[in-house]
C-alpha positions as CSV (number, residue, x, y, z in Angstrom):
1,M,-123.3,-38.5,29.0
2,P,-120.0,-40.1,28.7
3,K,-118.8,-41.1,24.7
4,A,-117.7,-44.9,26.0
5,Y,-121.8,-45.1,27.6
6,Q,-122.9,-43.7,25.0
7,V,-121.3,-46.1,22.5
8,Y,-122.3,-48.9,25.0
9,Q,-126.2,-48.0,25.3
10,R,-126.2,-47.7,21.1
11,V,-124.9,-51.1,20.7
12,L,-127.8,-52.6,23.1
13,Q,-130.3,-50.8,21.5
14,V,-129.2,-51.1,18.2
15,G,-128.4,-55.0,19.4
16,R,-132.8,-55.1,21.0
17,V,-133.7,-54.1,17.3
18,F,-131.7,-56.3,14.7
19,L,-132.4,-59.9,17.1
20,N,-136.6,-58.3,17.5
21,R,-136.0,-59.2,21.2
22,P,-137.0,-55.5,22.6
23,K,-137.5,-57.3,26.0
24,A,-134.4,-59.2,26.4
25,D,-131.8,-57.6,29.3
26,D,-128.0,-56.3,28.0
27,R,-127.1,-60.0,29.1
28,E,-128.8,-61.6,26.9
29,V,-128.7,-59.8,24.3
30,A,-124.8,-59.5,24.5
31,S,-124.6,-62.5,24.5
32,S,-126.9,-63.7,20.9
33,L,-125.0,-60.9,18.9
34,L,-121.6,-62.9,19.6
35,E,-123.5,-66.2,18.8
36,L,-124.0,-64.4,15.1
37,D,-121.9,-65.5,12.1
38,Q,-119.5,-63.6,10.9
39,A,-121.6,-62.3,8.1
40,N,-124.0,-61.4,10.5
41,F,-122.2,-59.6,13.0
42,A,-120.1,-57.5,10.0
43,L,-124.0,-56.6,9.5
44,F,-124.6,-55.2,12.4
45,A,-121.7,-53.3,13.1
46,R,-122.7,-52.0,10.0
47,E,-126.2,-51.3,12.1
48,V,-124.7,-49.7,15.1
49,G,-122.4,-47.7,12.7
50,I,-118.7,-48.4,13.8
51,N,-116.2,-49.7,12.3
52,S,-113.9,-52.4,13.8
53,S,-116.2,-55.4,14.7
54,K,-113.0,-56.6,16.8
55,H,-114.2,-53.8,18.9
56,L,-117.2,-54.3,19.6
57,R,-116.8,-58.4,19.6
58,Y,-114.0,-58.3,22.4
59,T,-113.5,-54.9,24.3
60,V,-118.0,-53.9,24.2
61,L,-120.6,-56.9,24.5
62,P,-118.1,-59.0,26.6
63,L,-119.0,-55.5,29.4
64,A,-122.5,-56.2,29.1
65,C,-122.2,-60.4,29.2
66,L,-120.2,-59.8,32.7
67,Q,-121.7,-60.8,35.6
68,P,-122.7,-59.6,39.2
69,P,-121.1,-58.4,41.3
70,I,-118.9,-57.1,39.4
71,G,-120.2,-56.5,35.7
72,P,-122.4,-53.9,37.8
73,V,-119.5,-52.0,39.4
74,L,-117.7,-51.5,35.6
75,H,-120.9,-50.4,34.0
76,R,-121.3,-47.9,37.1
77,M,-117.8,-46.9,36.3
78,L,-118.8,-46.5,32.4
79,A,-121.9,-44.6,33.3
80,A,-119.7,-42.5,35.0
81,G,-116.7,-41.3,32.7
82,A,-114.4,-43.9,32.6
83,S,-113.5,-45.5,29.4
84,F,-113.7,-48.6,27.8
85,A,-109.4,-48.9,28.3
86,E,-110.2,-47.9,31.5
87,V,-112.8,-50.9,32.4
88,Q,-110.7,-53.6,30.2
89,K,-107.3,-52.8,32.5
90,L,-109.5,-52.3,36.0
91,L,-111.5,-55.8,34.6
92,S,-108.2,-57.8,34.2
93,R,-106.7,-56.8,37.5
94,Y,-109.6,-57.9,39.2
95,R,-109.6,-61.1,37.6
96,K,-105.4,-61.3,38.2
97,R,-106.8,-60.6,42.7
98,R,-104.7,-57.4,42.0
99,L,-108.3,-55.3,43.3
100,G,-110.8,-56.4,45.4
101,L,-114.6,-56.3,45.1
102,A,-114.7,-53.7,48.0
103,E,-111.9,-52.1,46.2
104,L,-113.4,-51.4,43.5
105,Q,-117.2,-50.7,44.3
106,R,-115.6,-47.7,46.5
107,A,-113.5,-46.1,43.5
108,A,-116.8,-46.5,41.6
109,Q,-118.7,-44.7,44.1
110,E,-116.2,-42.2,44.4
111,H,-115.5,-41.5,40.9
112,T,-111.5,-42.8,42.2
113,W,-110.9,-45.7,40.0
114,R,-107.8,-44.2,37.6
115,A,-106.3,-43.7,40.9
116,L,-106.2,-47.8,40.2
117,L,-104.6,-48.3,37.4
118,V,-101.4,-46.2,38.5
119,P,-99.0,-47.9,39.8
120,R,-97.6,-47.1,43.3
121,R,-95.9,-49.7,44.2
122,A,-93.1,-52.8,43.3
123,V,-94.4,-56.4,44.0
124,P,-92.9,-57.7,46.2
125,G,-89.7,-59.5,47.0
126,W,-89.2,-57.6,43.4
127,T,-85.4,-57.0,44.6
128,S,-84.2,-60.7,45.3
129,K,-85.5,-61.3,41.7
130,P,-83.2,-62.1,39.3
131,V,-84.1,-59.4,37.1
132,W,-85.8,-56.0,38.7
133,I,-89.0,-55.1,37.6
134,F,-90.0,-52.0,38.7
135,P,-93.3,-49.7,39.3
136,V,-93.6,-47.3,36.3
137,D,-92.7,-43.1,37.2
138,K,-94.2,-40.9,33.7
139,R,-92.8,-38.0,35.1
140,A,-89.5,-39.0,35.5
141,R,-89.4,-40.8,32.7
142,A,-89.8,-37.4,31.2
143,Y,-87.3,-35.9,32.6
144,E,-85.2,-39.4,31.6
145,G,-84.6,-39.4,35.6
146,L,-83.6,-42.2,37.8
147,N,-87.5,-44.2,38.9
148,P,-88.1,-43.7,42.7
149,T,-88.6,-47.0,43.2
150,I,-84.9,-48.1,42.1
151,A,-82.9,-44.7,43.3
152,E,-84.2,-46.0,47.2
153,E,-83.3,-49.5,46.8
154,L,-79.8,-48.8,45.7
155,V,-79.4,-46.4,48.7
156,R,-81.3,-48.7,51.5
157,R,-78.7,-51.8,49.8
158,Y,-75.4,-49.9,49.6
159,S,-75.2,-48.0,52.3
160,Q,-75.9,-47.2,55.9
161,P,-77.8,-44.4,58.2
162,G,-75.3,-41.8,58.6
163,E,-73.2,-42.4,55.8
164,L,-72.7,-39.7,52.9
165,V,-74.4,-40.0,49.8
166,V,-72.9,-38.0,47.2
167,D,-74.8,-37.9,43.6
168,P,-73.1,-35.2,41.1
169,M,-75.3,-35.6,38.1
170,A,-78.4,-35.3,40.1
171,G,-80.4,-34.1,38.0
172,Q,-83.9,-33.4,40.0
173,G,-82.7,-34.7,43.4
174,T,-84.3,-38.5,42.9
175,V,-81.3,-40.0,44.9
176,V,-80.8,-36.7,47.6
177,Q,-84.3,-37.5,48.1
178,K,-84.6,-41.1,49.4
179,A,-81.3,-40.7,51.2
180,Q,-82.4,-38.3,53.5
181,K,-86.2,-40.6,53.7
182,L,-83.3,-42.7,54.5
183,G,-81.3,-41.2,57.4
184,R,-78.4,-41.0,55.3
185,R,-76.7,-37.7,54.3
186,A,-77.1,-36.7,51.0
187,W,-75.2,-34.0,48.8
188,G,-76.7,-33.8,44.9
189,G,-74.9,-31.3,41.9
190,D,-76.0,-30.9,39.1
191,I,-75.1,-28.6,35.8
192,A,-78.4,-27.5,35.7
193,G,-79.3,-28.0,39.2
194,D,-81.7,-25.2,41.4
195,G,-79.0,-24.4,43.9
196,Q,-81.4,-26.0,47.1
197,L,-81.7,-29.4,46.4
198,V,-79.4,-30.0,44.0
199,Q,-76.4,-27.3,44.1
200,K,-75.4,-26.2,40.2
201,L,-72.0,-27.0,39.7
202,D,-70.2,-29.1,37.2
203,I,-68.8,-32.5,37.6
204,A,-65.1,-31.1,36.8
205,A,-65.3,-29.0,40.1
206,L,-66.4,-32.0,42.3
207,V,-63.2,-32.3,44.6
208,E,-63.1,-28.8,45.0
209,A,-66.5,-28.3,46.1
210,L,-66.2,-31.8,48.7
211,G,-62.7,-32.7,48.8
212,E,-60.9,-35.6,48.7
213,E,-62.2,-39.0,50.2
214,V,-65.6,-38.1,52.1
215,A,-68.7,-39.9,50.4
216,D,-69.4,-43.1,51.8
217,L,-71.8,-43.9,48.4
218,L,-71.0,-42.8,45.3
219,V,-73.6,-42.4,42.4
220,L,-73.6,-41.8,39.3
221,H,-76.2,-42.0,36.4
222,P,-75.1,-40.1,33.7
223,P,-77.3,-39.4,30.5
224,T,-78.0,-42.3,28.4
225,F,-76.6,-43.3,25.9
226,A,-79.1,-42.1,23.4
227,W,-78.9,-39.1,24.6
228,F,-75.0,-38.5,24.1
229,V,-75.6,-39.3,20.4
230,H,-78.2,-37.0,19.8
231,N,-76.3,-34.1,21.7
232,I,-72.7,-34.6,22.5
233,F,-70.9,-37.3,19.7
234,D,-69.7,-35.4,16.8
235,A,-70.1,-37.7,13.9
236,R,-66.8,-36.8,12.4
237,V,-64.9,-39.0,14.9
238,E,-63.7,-42.0,13.9
239,D,-64.6,-44.1,16.9
240,P,-67.5,-45.1,17.3
241,P,-70.2,-43.8,19.4
242,E,-70.9,-46.5,22.1
243,A,-66.6,-46.5,22.4
244,D,-66.6,-42.3,21.8
245,Y,-69.4,-42.4,24.9
246,T,-67.5,-44.8,27.1
247,N,-64.9,-42.4,26.8
248,W,-67.3,-39.4,27.8
249,L,-67.6,-41.1,31.0
250,S,-64.0,-42.1,31.6
251,Q,-64.0,-38.6,32.5
252,H,-66.9,-38.5,34.3
253,L,-65.3,-41.1,36.7
254,S,-62.0,-39.7,36.5
255,H,-63.6,-36.4,38.1
256,A,-65.9,-37.7,40.4
257,L,-63.8,-41.2,42.1
258,P,-61.8,-39.1,44.1
259,V,-64.5,-38.1,46.6
260,L,-65.2,-41.6,47.3
261,K,-63.8,-43.4,50.2
262,R,-61.1,-45.8,50.0
263,G,-63.9,-49.0,50.8
264,G,-66.6,-47.2,49.6
265,R,-69.2,-48.3,47.0
266,L,-69.2,-46.5,43.4
267,V,-73.4,-47.2,41.3
268,L,-72.8,-46.6,38.4
269,I,-76.5,-46.4,36.0
270,V,-76.7,-46.1,32.0
271,R,-79.5,-47.5,29.9
272,P,-78.4,-50.0,26.9
273,E,-78.3,-50.1,23.2
274,H,-80.9,-52.2,21.5
275,K,-79.6,-51.9,18.0
276,P,-75.9,-52.3,18.0
277,R,-74.6,-51.0,14.9
278,P,-73.3,-52.2,11.0
279,L,-70.0,-51.9,12.4
280,I,-70.8,-53.9,15.3
281,R,-71.8,-56.9,14.3
282,Q,-69.7,-56.9,11.5
283,E,-66.7,-57.4,14.5
284,G,-68.7,-59.9,15.6
285,I,-69.6,-58.6,19.0
286,L,-72.8,-60.2,19.8
287,R,-73.2,-58.6,23.5
288,W,-74.4,-55.5,23.9
289,A,-71.9,-52.9,22.8
290,F,-71.6,-51.6,26.1
291,V,-71.8,-54.0,28.8
292,A,-68.2,-55.4,28.3
293,P,-66.4,-51.3,27.7
294,L,-68.1,-50.3,31.4
295,E,-66.5,-53.5,33.1
296,L,-63.4,-52.9,31.6
297,L,-63.7,-49.2,31.9
298,L,-63.9,-49.8,36.3
299,S,-61.7,-52.3,36.4
300,E,-59.6,-49.4,34.6
301,H,-60.5,-47.2,37.7
302,E,-59.4,-49.9,39.9
303,I,-62.6,-50.2,41.0
304,E,-63.5,-53.8,42.1
305,P,-67.2,-55.3,40.9
306,V,-69.8,-56.1,43.4
307,Y,-73.0,-56.3,41.4
308,Y,-74.5,-56.3,38.3
309,H,-78.7,-55.4,38.2
310,L,-80.3,-55.1,35.2
311,A,-84.0,-53.2,36.7
312,V,-87.3,-53.5,33.4
313,S,-90.1,-51.1,34.1
314,A,-93.3,-52.8,34.8
315,D,-94.3,-51.2,30.9
316,G,-90.5,-52.9,29.1
317,K,-89.9,-49.5,27.5
318,E,-87.4,-48.2,30.5
319,D,-84.5,-50.7,31.1
320,W,-81.1,-50.0,33.7
321,S,-77.8,-51.6,33.8
322,I,-77.1,-51.0,36.9
323,F,-73.0,-51.7,37.9
324,V,-72.2,-52.0,41.6
325,G,-68.2,-51.4,42.6
326,R,-65.9,-50.9,45.5
327,K,-62.8,-48.7,46.0
328,P,-59.8,-50.8,47.3
């Protein structure tokens, strides 16, 4: 028997004995237990053998109180192996009308409720908002790669079918895949490329490989600042890591920009540093340590600003600053 359902049944079984109501149904038992004062509820929790009375009060017993039609559906999932956390998330999405009853009933019957917990698409109209809220993709995040939803929107927005999209820091090839899907020509390279979808190439050799002024859209999503500090930054250098990171990005821009056509678009994607160091604060710089320097960096490379996007994952654990510019 699944552990969560075993706990659920034991709570109700002990509750009937504790209340001396052996014939009461589950909902009546749960409602009566929730009406107990703090001392008696704590005593009941000890009888059940659960240390957290909050778990009983706010998770287990409210599930037993649920009315049809949603109650029996979630109880069936619990009996089939769903955890309390999974059932609570499904209930929340049902109440917010993100999931329908028929969809939940089918998932309970087919044991496919976990698929309902995986974000599959962004909320309609998400790219029209000041801040892009994009769905979580834990696989892409694990490789520190660009979220596929963001990659697809950037390609669609800043290139046309038949144009050439170049990504010289392609990683797993997300931008290349999305560009091809949208009818663009695409080329991807990376120092650790697989030689198939993504060519194995150092960005310093990009012009030699592709030639000058061939790309309509150039996408750069370099390693994050956190990765740079951990793997590249030398603490013996006088510059603070923020300045050193900007200089490092400047070198990559110098290698990549010659392949971009005049009038072509550049998309530079970086992740912010949320904890400015004491040196930054002492100098009175309250703005995020990178935004202004990167704007200045692009202007130094004669890139005209077109747009700035802030993209944040739906769980709040991932965010990207996206600079869009044009090569005059």
